[in-house]
C-alpha positions as CSV (number, residue, x, y, z in Angstrom):
1,X,110.0,-29.8,-28.2
2,X,108.7,-31.6,-31.1
3,X,111.7,-32.2,-32.9
4,X,113.4,-32.9,-29.8
5,X,110.7,-35.9,-28.9
6,X,110.9,-36.9,-32.6
7,X,114.7,-37.6,-32.2
8,X,114.4,-39.0,-28.6
9,X,111.7,-41.7,-29.8
10,X,113.7,-42.6,-33.1
11,X,117.0,-43.0,-31.0
12,X,114.9,-45.5,-28.6
13,X,113.7,-47.7,-31.6
14,X,117.0,-47.9,-33.2
15,X,118.3,-49.2,-30.3
16,X,115.8,-51.8,-30.1
17,X,116.5,-52.5,-33.5
18,X,119.0,-55.0,-34.7
19,X,119.8,-53.3,-38.0
20,X,123.3,-52.2,-38.6
21,X,122.3,-49.2,-40.8
22,X,125.1,-48.5,-43.7
23,X,127.0,-45.3,-44.7
24,X,126.4,-44.1,-48.1
25,X,128.3,-41.8,-51.2
26,X,126.7,-40.2,-53.5
27,X,126.9,-39.4,-57.4
28,X,125.6,-36.8,-59.1
29,X,125.8,-34.5,-62.3
30,X,129.2,-33.1,-61.3
31,X,130.8,-37.2,-61.6
32,X,128.7,-37.2,-64.9
33,X,125.4,-38.6,-64.3
34,X,122.9,-37.6,-66.9
35,X,120.6,-36.3,-64.2
36,X,120.0,-36.1,-60.4
37,X,116.9,-38.1,-61.1
38,X,117.3,-42.1,-61.1
39,X,114.4,-44.1,-62.1
40,X,115.8,-47.5,-62.6
41,X,119.2,-49.7,-62.3
42,X,120.3,-53.1,-63.4
43,X,123.5,-55.0,-63.6
44,X,125.2,-56.6,-66.5
45,X,127.1,-60.3,-66.2
46,X,130.7,-58.0,-66.4
47,X,129.9,-56.1,-63.4
48,X,128.9,-52.7,-65.2
49,X,126.0,-51.1,-63.2
50,X,123.2,-49.6,-65.9
51,X,121.4,-46.2,-65.0
52,X,118.0,-44.8,-66.2
53,X,117.6,-41.5,-65.8
54,X,115.0,-38.9,-66.5
55,X,117.5,-37.1,-69.1
56,X,119.2,-40.8,-70.8
57,X,120.5,-43.7,-70.0
58,X,124.3,-44.7,-68.6
59,X,126.4,-47.0,-68.0
60,X,129.2,-47.0,-64.7
61,X,132.2,-49.5,-65.4
62,X,133.3,-48.5,-61.7
63,X,135.4,-45.8,-63.0
64,X,133.2,-43.5,-65.0
65,X,129.8,-42.8,-66.7
66,X,129.6,-43.9,-70.5
67,X,126.0,-42.4,-72.2
68,X,124.2,-45.1,-73.8
69,X,121.8,-44.0,-77.1
70,X,117.9,-44.3,-76.3
71,X,117.4,-43.2,-80.1
72,X,116.2,-46.4,-81.0
73,X,113.6,-46.4,-77.7
74,X,109.3,-46.1,-77.9
75,X,110.2,-44.1,-75.0
76,X,112.9,-42.3,-74.0
77,X,111.3,-42.8,-70.0
78,X,113.2,-46.1,-69.3
79,X,111.8,-47.7,-65.8
80,X,112.4,-51.3,-66.2
81,X,116.4,-52.8,-66.4
82,X,117.2,-56.5,-66.4
83,X,119.7,-58.8,-67.3
84,X,119.1,-61.8,-69.0
85,X,121.2,-65.2,-68.3
86,X,123.4,-64.8,-71.7
87,X,124.5,-61.1,-69.9
88,X,122.2,-59.5,-72.5
89,X,120.6,-55.8,-71.3
90,X,116.7,-55.4,-71.7
91,X,114.3,-52.5,-70.5
92,X,111.0,-51.5,-71.1
93,X,110.0,-48.1,-71.4
94,X,107.1,-46.0,-69.3
95,X,104.8,-46.0,-71.6
96,X,105.0,-49.6,-73.6
97,X,105.7,-52.4,-71.1
98,X,104.2,-54.5,-74.2
99,X,107.7,-54.3,-75.4
100,X,110.8,-54.8,-74.7
101,X,114.4,-53.6,-75.9
102,X,117.6,-55.4,-76.1
103,X,120.6,-53.2,-76.4
104,X,123.1,-54.6,-79.2
105,X,127.1,-54.5,-78.1
106,X,128.1,-54.6,-81.8
107,X,125.9,-51.8,-83.2
108,X,125.3,-49.8,-79.5
109,X,121.7,-49.1,-80.5
110,X,118.4,-51.0,-79.2
111,X,116.5,-53.4,-80.7
112,X,112.6,-53.1,-79.8
113,X,110.5,-56.8,-79.5
114,X,106.8,-57.2,-79.1
115,X,106.4,-59.2,-75.9
116,X,103.7,-61.9,-77.9
117,X,106.7,-62.3,-80.3
118,X,109.3,-63.5,-77.5
119,X,110.1,-67.3,-76.7
120,X,108.8,-68.1,-73.3
121,X,112.2,-68.6,-72.0
122,X,112.9,-65.3,-72.8
123,X,109.7,-63.6,-71.9
124,X,110.1,-64.9,-68.4
125,X,113.7,-63.5,-67.9
126,X,113.6,-59.8,-69.4
127,X,109.7,-59.6,-68.6
128,X,109.7,-59.4,-64.9
129,X,108.3,-57.1,-62.3
130,X,110.4,-54.6,-61.0
131,X,112.1,-55.5,-57.7
132,X,112.4,-53.2,-55.2
133,X,113.5,-55.7,-52.4
134,X,117.0,-57.0,-52.0
135,X,118.8,-59.9,-49.4
136,X,122.6,-59.8,-48.8
137,X,122.8,-63.8,-48.7
138,X,126.0,-63.3,-46.2
139,X,123.9,-61.5,-43.1
140,X,120.4,-61.9,-44.5
141,X,119.8,-58.3,-44.2
142,X,117.1,-57.1,-46.4
143,X,116.5,-53.6,-47.9
144,X,113.8,-52.7,-50.0
145,X,112.1,-49.4,-51.2
146,X,108.4,-48.7,-49.6
147,X,106.4,-45.4,-50.0
148,X,109.6,-44.3,-51.9
149,X,111.9,-44.6,-49.0
150,X,114.6,-46.6,-48.4
151,X,114.5,-49.6,-45.7
152,X,116.3,-52.0,-43.5
153,X,114.1,-54.6,-42.0
154,X,111.6,-52.4,-40.6
155,X,113.7,-49.3,-40.0
156,X,113.4,-46.3,-42.9
157,X,115.9,-44.5,-43.5
158,X,114.8,-40.8,-43.3
159,X,115.1,-37.3,-41.4
160,X,118.3,-36.8,-39.1
161,X,119.0,-41.1,-39.7
162,X,119.2,-40.2,-43.6
163,X,121.6,-37.4,-43.3
164,X,123.9,-39.3,-40.8
165,X,123.4,-42.5,-43.1
166,X,124.7,-39.6,-46.1
167,X,121.5,-40.1,-47.8
168,X,120.9,-36.2,-48.8
169,X,117.1,-37.5,-50.1
170,X,114.7,-39.6,-48.9
171,X,112.8,-39.8,-52.4
172,X,114.5,-43.1,-53.3
173,X,113.0,-44.3,-56.9
174,X,115.1,-47.3,-57.8
175,X,117.1,-50.3,-55.5
176,X,120.0,-52.5,-56.6
177,X,122.3,-55.0,-54.8
178,X,125.1,-55.3,-56.9
179,X,127.2,-58.6,-57.2
180,X,130.1,-57.1,-55.6
181,X,128.2,-56.5,-52.8
182,X,127.3,-52.6,-53.3
183,X,123.6,-51.2,-52.4
184,X,122.6,-49.0,-55.2
185,X,119.8,-46.2,-54.4
186,X,118.8,-44.2,-57.2
187,X,116.8,-41.0,-55.9
188,X,114.3,-38.4,-56.7
189,X,116.4,-35.5,-56.5
190,X,120.3,-35.9,-55.7
191,X,121.4,-38.8,-57.9
192,X,123.0,-42.1,-57.3
193,X,124.0,-43.1,-53.6
194,X,126.1,-46.3,-52.9
195,X,127.1,-48.1,-49.7
196,X,129.0,-51.0,-49.1
197,X,127.3,-53.5,-47.3
198,X,130.9,-56.0,-47.5
199,X,132.3,-53.4,-45.0
200,X,135.0,-55.9,-43.0
201,X,135.1,-54.7,-38.9
202,X,137.7,-56.1,-36.4
203,X,136.4,-56.2,-33.3
204,X,137.9,-54.7,-30.6
205,X,137.2,-54.8,-26.1
206,X,134.3,-53.0,-25.5
207,X,136.2,-50.7,-22.6
208,X,138.4,-49.2,-24.9
209,X,135.8,-46.9,-27.2
210,X,137.2,-44.6,-30.0
211,X,140.7,-45.6,-30.5
212,X,142.8,-42.9,-30.9
213,X,145.4,-45.0,-34.0
214,X,149.0,-43.1,-34.1
215,X,150.8,-45.7,-35.8
216,X,149.9,-48.7,-38.1
217,X,153.0,-50.9,-39.7
218,X,153.0,-54.2,-41.4
219,X,155.3,-56.8,-41.3
220,X,157.1,-58.9,-44.2
221,X,154.1,-61.7,-42.6
222,X,151.3,-59.4,-43.4
223,X,150.9,-59.1,-39.6
224,X,149.4,-55.3,-38.9
225,X,151.1,-53.3,-36.0
226,X,148.6,-50.8,-33.9
227,X,149.8,-48.3,-31.7
228,X,146.5,-46.3,-30.2
229,X,146.4,-43.8,-27.7
230,X,146.5,-47.1,-24.7
231,X,148.7,-49.8,-26.1
232,X,150.3,-51.8,-28.3
233,X,148.4,-54.5,-30.5
234,X,149.2,-56.8,-33.6
235,X,146.8,-58.3,-35.8
236,X,148.3,-61.5,-37.6
237,X,147.5,-62.0,-41.1
238,X,143.9,-63.5,-42.0
239,X,142.8,-63.1,-38.6
240,X,140.1,-60.6,-37.2
241,X,141.3,-60.8,-33.4
242,X,144.4,-58.9,-32.5
243,X,146.8,-59.6,-29.6
244,X,148.3,-57.2,-27.3
245,X,151.6,-57.2,-27.0
246,X,154.2,-55.9,-23.9
247,X,157.1,-53.9,-23.8
248,X,159.5,-53.0,-21.6
249,X,158.7,-49.2,-20.2
250,X,161.6,-47.4,-19.0
251,X,158.9,-45.0,-18.4
252,X,155.3,-46.0,-17.3
253,X,153.6,-42.9,-18.5
254,X,155.5,-41.9,-21.3
255,X,156.2,-44.9,-22.7
256,X,153.1,-45.5,-23.6
257,X,153.2,-43.2,-26.3
258,X,154.8,-45.1,-29.5
259,X,154.9,-43.1,-32.7
260,X,157.2,-44.6,-35.3
261,X,157.0,-47.8,-36.4
262,X,158.8,-49.3,-39.1
263,X,160.6,-52.6,-40.4
264,X,164.3,-52.7,-41.6
265,X,165.9,-54.6,-44.5
266,X,166.6,-57.7,-41.8
267,X,163.3,-58.3,-40.3
268,X,163.7,-56.2,-37.5
269,X,160.8,-53.7,-35.9
270,X,162.3,-50.7,-34.8
271,X,159.4,-48.6,-32.1
272,X,160.5,-45.2,-31.2
273,X,158.8,-43.9,-28.3
274,X,158.3,-40.8,-25.8
275,X,161.4,-42.4,-23.8
276,X,163.5,-44.0,-26.1
277,X,164.2,-46.3,-29.1
278,X,162.9,-50.1,-28.6
279,X,164.0,-53.1,-31.2
280,X,162.0,-56.7,-31.7
281,X,164.7,-58.6,-33.2
282,X,162.1,-60.4,-36.1
283,X,158.3,-60.7,-36.4
284,X,158.7,-64.1,-34.4
285,X,160.7,-63.0,-31.4
286,X,159.0,-62.3,-28.3
287,X,161.7,-59.6,-26.8
288,X,162.3,-55.9,-27.0
289,X,166.0,-54.9,-26.7
290,X,165.9,-51.5,-25.7
291,X,168.6,-49.3,-27.3
292,X,170.7,-46.9,-25.3
293,X,171.8,-43.7,-27.0
294,X,175.5,-42.5,-27.1
295,X,174.8,-39.6,-25.0
296,X,172.9,-42.0,-22.5
297,X,170.3,-39.4,-22.3
298,X,166.7,-40.1,-22.7
299,X,165.3,-39.5,-26.1
300,X,161.7,-38.5,-27.2
301,X,162.0,-40.4,-30.7
302,X,159.9,-38.9,-33.5
303,X,161.3,-40.2,-36.6
304,X,162.3,-43.4,-38.1
305,X,163.8,-44.4,-41.7
306,X,166.4,-46.7,-43.5
307,X,168.4,-46.1,-46.5
308,X,169.4,-47.5,-49.3
309,X,172.9,-48.1,-47.4
310,X,171.2,-50.4,-44.5
311,X,171.7,-47.3,-42.2
312,X,168.8,-46.5,-39.8
313,X,168.1,-42.5,-39.1
314,X,166.9,-41.7,-35.7
315,X,164.7,-38.3,-35.6
316,X,164.2,-37.0,-31.7
317,X,163.6,-33.8,-29.8
318,X,167.3,-33.4,-29.3
319,X,169.1,-33.9,-32.9
320,X,169.7,-36.2,-36.2
321,X,171.0,-39.3,-35.0
322,X,172.1,-42.5,-37.4
323,X,172.8,-46.0,-36.8
324,X,175.4,-48.0,-38.9
325,X,174.4,-51.4,-40.0
326,X,177.8,-53.1,-38.8
327,X,177.4,-50.9,-35.7
328,X,176.9,-52.1,-32.0
329,X,173.0,-50.8,-32.2
330,X,174.5,-47.3,-30.6
331,X,172.5,-44.5,-32.7
332,X,175.2,-41.8,-33.0
333,X,174.6,-37.7,-33.7
334,X,174.5,-36.7,-36.9
335,X,173.4,-33.1,-36.1
336,X,172.4,-31.3,-32.4
337,X,170.6,-28.0,-34.3
338,X,168.1,-30.3,-36.4
339,X,165.6,-30.5,-33.0
340,X,161.8,-31.5,-33.2
341,X,162.2,-33.7,-36.2
342,X,158.5,-35.3,-37.1
343,X,159.4,-36.5,-40.3
344,X,162.6,-38.5,-42.9
345,X,162.6,-39.5,-46.0
346,X,165.5,-41.4,-47.7
347,X,166.2,-41.3,-51.0
348,X,169.7,-42.1,-53.0
349,X,172.3,-40.4,-51.4
350,X,170.2,-37.7,-50.1
351,X,167.2,-37.4,-47.0
352,X,164.5,-34.9,-46.6
353,X,163.9,-34.3,-42.7
354,X,161.0,-31.9,-41.4
355,X,161.2,-30.8,-37.9
356,X,159.5,-27.7,-36.7
357,X,162.4,-25.1,-37.8
358,X,161.3,-26.0,-41.1
359,X,162.2,-27.9,-44.4
360,X,166.1,-29.4,-44.3
361,X,167.9,-31.1,-47.2
362,X,170.5,-33.1,-46.6
363,X,173.5,-34.4,-49.3
364,X,176.6,-35.4,-48.7
365,X,176.9,-35.2,-45.0
366,X,176.0,-31.5,-45.6
367,X,172.6,-29.9,-44.2
368,X,170.9,-26.8,-46.0
369,X,167.4,-25.5,-44.9
370,X,165.2,-25.5,-47.8
371,X,162.8,-23.7,-46.4
372,X,161.4,-21.8,-43.0
373,X,157.9,-23.0,-43.4
374,X,156.7,-25.9,-40.9
375,X,156.6,-29.1,-42.7
376,X,155.0,-32.2,-41.7
377,X,155.5,-34.7,-44.0
378,X,157.7,-34.7,-47.3
379,X,158.2,-37.4,-50.5
380,X,159.7,-37.9,-53.9
381,X,158.0,-39.5,-56.3
382,X,159.2,-41.5,-59.6
383,X,159.2,-38.3,-61.5
384,X,161.8,-36.6,-59.3
385,X,158.9,-34.6,-58.0
386,X,158.8,-33.9,-54.7
387,X,155.9,-33.2,-52.2
388,X,155.6,-31.1,-48.9
389,X,152.9,-31.4,-46.7
390,X,152.2,-28.3,-44.5
391,X,150.2,-26.4,-42.3
392,X,148.4,-25.0,-45.0
393,X,147.9,-27.8,-47.6
394,X,150.4,-29.1,-50.2
395,X,153.4,-27.7,-51.6
396,X,155.6,-28.9,-54.1
397,X,159.4,-28.1,-54.9
398,X,160.6,-26.7,-57.8
399,X,163.9,-25.6,-58.1
400,X,164.7,-23.9,-55.0
401,X,161.3,-22.9,-54.2
402,X,158.3,-24.7,-52.1
403,X,155.6,-23.5,-53.9
404,X,151.7,-24.4,-53.1
405,X,149.7,-26.9,-54.7
406,X,146.5,-26.6,-55.5
407,X,144.1,-29.5,-53.9
408,X,141.5,-30.2,-51.8
409,X,143.8,-30.5,-48.9
410,X,143.9,-26.3,-49.3
411,X,143.7,-24.8,-46.3
412,X,144.0,-28.1,-44.3
413,X,146.8,-29.7,-42.2
414,X,148.4,-32.4,-44.4
415,X,149.0,-35.3,-41.8
416,X,150.8,-37.7,-44.5
417,X,152.2,-38.3,-47.9
418,X,152.0,-41.9,-50.1
419,X,153.3,-42.4,-53.2
420,X,151.8,-45.5,-55.4
421,X,152.6,-46.2,-59.2
422,X,150.8,-42.7,-61.1
423,X,149.2,-41.4,-58.0
424,X,150.1,-39.4,-54.4
425,X,147.5,-40.2,-51.7
426,X,147.6,-37.0,-48.8
427,X,146.1,-37.4,-45.4
428,X,144.6,-34.7,-43.8
429,X,142.4,-33.3,-40.9
430,X,139.4,-33.8,-43.3
431,X,140.2,-36.6,-45.8
432,X,142.1,-38.1,-48.4
433,X,142.9,-36.5,-52.1
434,X,144.5,-38.6,-54.3
435,X,146.3,-36.8,-57.2
436,X,147.7,-38.0,-60.9
437,X,151.2,-37.1,-60.8
438,X,151.6,-37.0,-64.4
439,X,148.2,-34.8,-65.0
440,X,147.8,-32.7,-61.9
441,X,144.4,-34.1,-61.7
442,X,142.9,-34.7,-58.1
443,X,140.1,-36.3,-56.7
444,X,138.4,-36.3,-53.3
445,X,137.8,-39.3,-51.4
446,X,135.2,-38.4,-48.2
447,X,136.0,-40.5,-44.9
448,X,133.6,-41.1,-42.1
449,X,134.4,-38.7,-38.8
450,X,137.7,-40.3,-38.8
451,X,140.5,-37.8,-38.1
452,X,144.0,-38.7,-39.0
453,X,146.6,-38.6,-37.1
454,X,150.1,-37.4,-38.4
455,X,152.9,-39.4,-39.4
456,X,150.2,-42.4,-39.4
457,X,149.4,-44.3,-42.4
458,X,151.2,-47.4,-44.5
459,X,151.6,-48.8,-47.7
460,X,151.3,-52.7,-48.5
461,X,153.3,-52.2,-52.1
462,X,152.4,-56.2,-52.5
463,X,148.8,-55.9,-52.4
464,X,148.6,-51.9,-53.3
465,X,146.6,-51.3,-50.4
466,X,147.1,-48.2,-48.3
467,X,146.0,-47.5,-44.5
468,X,145.5,-44.1,-42.6
469,X,144.8,-44.4,-39.3
470,X,142.9,-41.2,-36.7
471,X,140.4,-40.7,-34.4
472,X,138.4,-43.4,-35.0
473,X,140.3,-46.3,-35.9
474,X,142.0,-47.2,-39.3
475,X,140.5,-46.3,-43.1
476,X,141.9,-48.6,-46.2
477,X,141.8,-47.9,-49.6
478,X,142.8,-50.2,-52.6
479,X,145.3,-48.1,-54.8
480,X,145.7,-50.5,-57.9
481,X,141.6,-50.5,-58.7
482,X,141.5,-46.9,-58.5
483,X,137.9,-46.3,-58.2
484,X,137.8,-43.7,-56.3
485,X,134.2,-43.0,-56.9
486,X,133.1,-46.6,-56.4
487,X,135.5,-47.2,-53.8
488,X,135.6,-44.3,-51.8
489,X,136.4,-45.8,-48.4
490,X,136.4,-49.4,-49.6
491,X,137.0,-50.7,-46.2
492,X,137.0,-49.1,-42.6
493,X,139.0,-51.6,-40.8
494,X,137.6,-49.8,-37.8
495,X,138.3,-51.3,-34.5
496,X,134.6,-50.7,-33.8
497,X,132.7,-51.0,-30.7
498,X,130.6,-54.6,-30.4
499,X,127.7,-53.5,-29.8
500,X,124.9,-55.3,-27.7
501,X,122.9,-56.1,-30.4
502,X,125.5,-57.5,-32.2
503,X,126.8,-59.3,-29.3
504,X,123.6,-61.8,-28.9
505,X,124.2,-65.0,-29.7
506,X,123.7,-66.7,-33.0
507,X,121.0,-69.2,-31.8
508,X,118.6,-66.0,-30.7
509,X,116.0,-65.3,-32.4
510,X,115.8,-61.7,-33.5
511,X,112.5,-59.4,-32.1
512,X,109.3,-60.1,-34.5
513,X,108.1,-56.9,-36.5
514,X,105.0,-57.1,-34.1
515,X,107.0,-56.8,-30.8
516,X,109.3,-53.8,-32.5
517,X,106.3,-52.1,-33.7
518,X,104.3,-52.7,-30.4
519,X,107.7,-51.6,-28.0
520,X,107.7,-48.3,-30.2
521,X,104.1,-47.5,-29.7
522,X,104.5,-47.9,-25.8
523,X,107.3,-45.9,-25.8
524,X,105.6,-43.4,-27.8
525,X,102.3,-43.3,-25.4
526,X,105.1,-43.2,-22.1
527,X,106.4,-40.0,-23.8
528,X,102.9,-38.2,-24.4
529,X,101.6,-39.0,-21.0
530,X,105.4,-37.4,-19.5
531,X,105.1,-34.5,-21.8
532,X,101.4,-33.9,-21.1
533,X,102.1,-34.0,-17.2
534,X,104.9,-31.6,-17.7
535,X,102.6,-29.1,-19.2
536,X,100.4,-29.2,-16.7
537,X,102.6,-28.9,-14.1
538,X,104.6,-25.7,-15.7
539,X,101.2,-24.2,-16.3
540,X,100.2,-24.3,-12.8
541,X,103.2,-23.2,-11.0
542,X,103.0,-20.4,-13.5
543,X,100.0,-19.8,-12.2
544,X,100.4,-20.0,-8.8
545,X,103.3,-17.8,-9.0
546,X,101.3,-15.1,-10.8
547,X,98.7,-15.0,-8.0
548,X,101.8,-14.9,-5.3
549,X,103.3,-11.5,-7.0
550,X,100.0,-10.0,-7.9
551,X,99.3,-10.4,-3.7
552,X,102.7,-9.1,-3.2
553,X,102.0,-5.9,-5.2
554,X,98.5,-5.3,-3.5
555,X,100.2,-5.5,-0.1
556,X,103.2,-3.1,-0.9
557,X,102.4,0.5,-0.1
558,X,102.7,2.9,-2.7
559,X,105.8,5.4,-2.1
560,X,105.6,9.4,-3.4
561,X,108.0,10.0,-5.8
562,X,110.9,12.0,-5.3
563,X,114.3,13.5,-6.8
564,X,115.8,11.7,-3.9
565,X,118.7,9.5,-5.3
566,X,118.9,7.3,-2.1
567,X,118.7,3.9,-3.1
568,X,117.3,0.8,-1.2
569,X,119.6,-1.3,0.9
570,X,119.3,-4.4,-1.6
571,X,119.9,-1.7,-4.3
572,X,122.8,-0.6,-3.2
573,X,124.5,-3.6,-3.0
574,X,123.7,-5.1,-6.0
575,X,125.4,-1.8,-7.1
576,X,128.4,-2.5,-5.5
577,X,128.9,-5.5,-6.8
578,X,128.6,-4.6,-10.7
579,X,130.5,-1.9,-10.2
580,X,133.6,-4.6,-9.0
581,X,136.1,-5.1,-11.4
582,X,135.7,-8.2,-13.4
583,X,139.2,-9.2,-11.7
584,X,138.8,-9.0,-8.8
585,X,135.7,-11.3,-8.8
586,X,136.1,-14.8,-7.3
587,X,135.7,-17.8,-9.4
588,X,131.6,-18.8,-9.0
589,X,131.5,-22.0,-7.5
590,X,130.4,-24.1,-10.9
591,X,133.2,-22.3,-12.6
592,X,135.8,-23.6,-10.1
593,X,134.7,-26.8,-10.0
594,X,134.4,-27.2,-14.2
595,X,138.2,-25.9,-13.7
596,X,139.3,-28.1,-11.1
597,X,137.6,-31.2,-13.3
598,X,139.4,-29.9,-16.7
599,X,142.9,-29.7,-14.9
600,X,142.5,-33.0,-13.8
601,X,141.8,-34.3,-16.9
602,X,144.1,-31.7,-19.4
603,X,145.7,-34.6,-21.3
604,X,142.7,-36.9,-21.6
605,X,142.5,-36.9,-25.4
606,X,138.8,-38.2,-25.0
607,X,137.7,-36.1,-22.4
608,X,134.0,-34.6,-23.5
609,X,131.2,-32.7,-22.3
610,X,129.2,-35.9,-21.4
611,X,132.2,-36.7,-19.0
612,X,132.2,-33.4,-17.7
613,X,128.5,-32.6,-17.0
614,X,128.2,-36.3,-15.3
615,X,131.4,-35.5,-13.1
616,X,129.5,-32.6,-12.0
617,X,125.8,-34.7,-11.5
618,X,124.0,-32.4,-14.2
619,X,122.3,-32.7,-17.4
620,X,124.6,-31.9,-21.0
621,X,121.9,-29.3,-21.8
622,X,122.5,-27.8,-17.9
623,X,126.1,-27.8,-18.5
624,X,125.8,-25.8,-21.9
625,X,123.7,-23.4,-20.6
626,X,125.4,-22.5,-17.2
627,X,128.9,-22.7,-18.6
628,X,127.1,-19.7,-21.3
629,X,125.9,-18.4,-18.5
630,X,128.6,-17.9,-16.8
631,X,131.6,-17.7,-19.0
632,X,129.8,-16.7,-22.3
633,X,132.5,-20.0,-24.2
634,X,130.9,-23.0,-25.0
635,X,131.8,-26.3,-23.0
636,X,134.7,-27.6,-25.4
637,X,135.7,-23.8,-25.8
638,X,136.1,-23.8,-22.3
639,X,138.5,-26.7,-22.2
640,X,140.4,-25.9,-24.6
641,X,141.4,-22.3,-23.6
642,X,142.2,-23.7,-20.3
643,X,144.7,-26.4,-22.2
644,X,146.1,-23.5,-24.3
645,X,146.5,-21.6,-20.7
646,X,148.5,-24.3,-19.2
647,X,150.2,-24.9,-22.6
648,X,151.6,-21.1,-22.5
649,X,152.7,-21.4,-19.0
650,X,154.7,-25.0,-19.6
651,X,156.5,-22.8,-23.0
652,X,157.4,-19.7,-21.2
653,X,159.2,-22.5,-18.6
654,X,161.2,-24.0,-21.9
655,X,159.2,-27.1,-22.8
656,X,159.5,-28.9,-26.2
657,X,156.0,-28.7,-28.5
658,X,156.0,-32.3,-28.7
659,X,156.1,-32.6,-24.8
660,X,153.2,-30.0,-24.0
661,X,150.7,-31.3,-27.4
662,X,150.3,-34.7,-25.2
663,X,150.4,-33.4,-21.6
664,X,147.2,-30.4,-22.7
665,X,145.1,-33.4,-24.6
666,X,146.3,-32.5,-28.3
667,X,145.9,-35.9,-30.8
668,X,148.8,-34.5,-32.8
669,X,151.6,-31.7,-32.7
670,X,149.9,-29.6,-35.6
671,X,146.8,-29.5,-34.0
672,X,148.0,-28.2,-31.4
673,X,150.1,-25.3,-33.2
674,X,147.1,-24.2,-34.9
675,X,144.7,-23.6,-32.0
676,X,147.6,-22.1,-29.9
677,X,148.2,-19.6,-32.8
678,X,144.7,-18.6,-33.1
679,X,144.5,-18.1,-29.8
680,X,148.0,-15.8,-29.6
681,X,148.4,-14.6,-32.6
682,X,152.0,-16.9,-32.8
683,X,153.5,-20.3,-33.0
684,X,154.2,-21.9,-30.0
685,X,158.0,-22.1,-31.2
686,X,157.6,-18.0,-31.1
687,X,156.0,-18.0,-28.1
688,X,158.9,-19.6,-26.3
689,X,161.1,-17.2,-28.1
690,X,159.5,-14.4,-26.3
691,X,157.4,-13.0,-29.6
692,X,154.3,-13.0,-27.8
693,X,151.7,-10.9,-29.9
């Protein structure tokens, strides 16, 4: 009860306060930090971060830590780090504040001076009070350390708030806002934390909550095209407001589902949808042309790629098609056996094709099956190595074999692969890993709550920037900087909901600190009174019930004990009900209503327990309690089972996996296949073929 009250109170206070809290990343001794106890922080003119820990000093250049010798310091415990106007670094030690030491870059040693021997101009620069408050000049946000806790304005990073923000230690010793807009916090036990205060956010309409980005592409003019769960939008270069793009829909339901978007060598944009293929003649054009296939039947287009001969390869649910550059925009069927193609990679005189049936290689007009292991994506790097993303991690093709490659993606569904310079970027269902193709060394890049979509990534080769789309928008990484620890989740281009506190007019005065705390005290008093009344009411109700029960027992006649097996009428009814077969029992009204609601929202990818509770006119906790009591399942487990049962019926009727995926509310085919296999023991394709376990 106490935890619940504290969480509720803090949520209310957080809604009142105007601060937009940060998300932190962590570096520890595993990253070569000398100690997890960080005492002082400083930054030099070159942007290097200087760190004093309980086990010595180090310098961080954005990529790695370099140890700084403290042999010539009067005390090994440094607690002040300052940078003079000339760029030199000066430190003070814990028990020797009457002395100050300068780091000599030529010798790599510290030179110590008595404070009184320094000129006033130097002493004012290097002997300064400990700074525990920093203000962002762009947003006027203020961060400070008080009572060994990090505060943002009047909000303290503590408890659940600290956990949600990524801070694993509430005891903060030091703080620094560097020249690039990164806020660094040194903790007592868990190392160094940092957050990017200059994250760029593109605002979106409030009604379009939690966008599921399915495809992203950047054209030659720098405009970003985004297909989310509901529509197609474009974000022109240099702008922060995107425009909704209308295109012809032959089927108003399925046509909303845009999958691949590419730009060809003639600067034409191609859009693959669930009801066919569309072409936009140039980025400045305003009209879309629907491309009719040779067989004039409806096609679901899952993959698009252009080869070095300017031929467009089209992967559909019914086969592989190709469109010659000098043709009349009519795709020709190449191979009808390659069905449900989900990815195409084109190289010089060859193509890799990933489908539900496995991985295929096409060269010289011949198609050869390379592996029957289901593949999601494939790419070839500069060394000629071919990498394949599967349901169970990353593989590398060596000779005639496709061998597993150890990486942080092991055991996960690999959604997409990108190659840039010396590194392979792999997105999967729980993050991104960056792999050096020459050394094989991999780095895990943690991201925040974004589960990436299949085939939804893009490389802007002009700027060396990679974009990954998922169920929380788009994450952007600057690949050229290759500062994986410093630049982890560099810029989240979240199409983020504009909150009420953010949308306040600029000329409105923010709430004063006095008013904020007064409001919090009033809320706390109100909650305390309500809880007290509730406890007293429950006690009174319990006492009355006990008295009634006692009266009934006194009034009830005591029957002698006999060996008779005759039961009262009520007991016989209960026994008869319990003895019934479960299959013969009808669904309870609660389960029937829940089933009806789920069946009406099977295709809704954003269906939540909160929506179901609201529809059934009950609280979320009551919904979970009744669901567990009636079915023995959690709410979303109940939803998933109904979806998979529906999927099984559709598979028996011969429907395709891709078609069923979105009809059942799954975000992509790989997630559906894994959930189906966990429930039925076979893949959807095997189930459809009659191989039920």
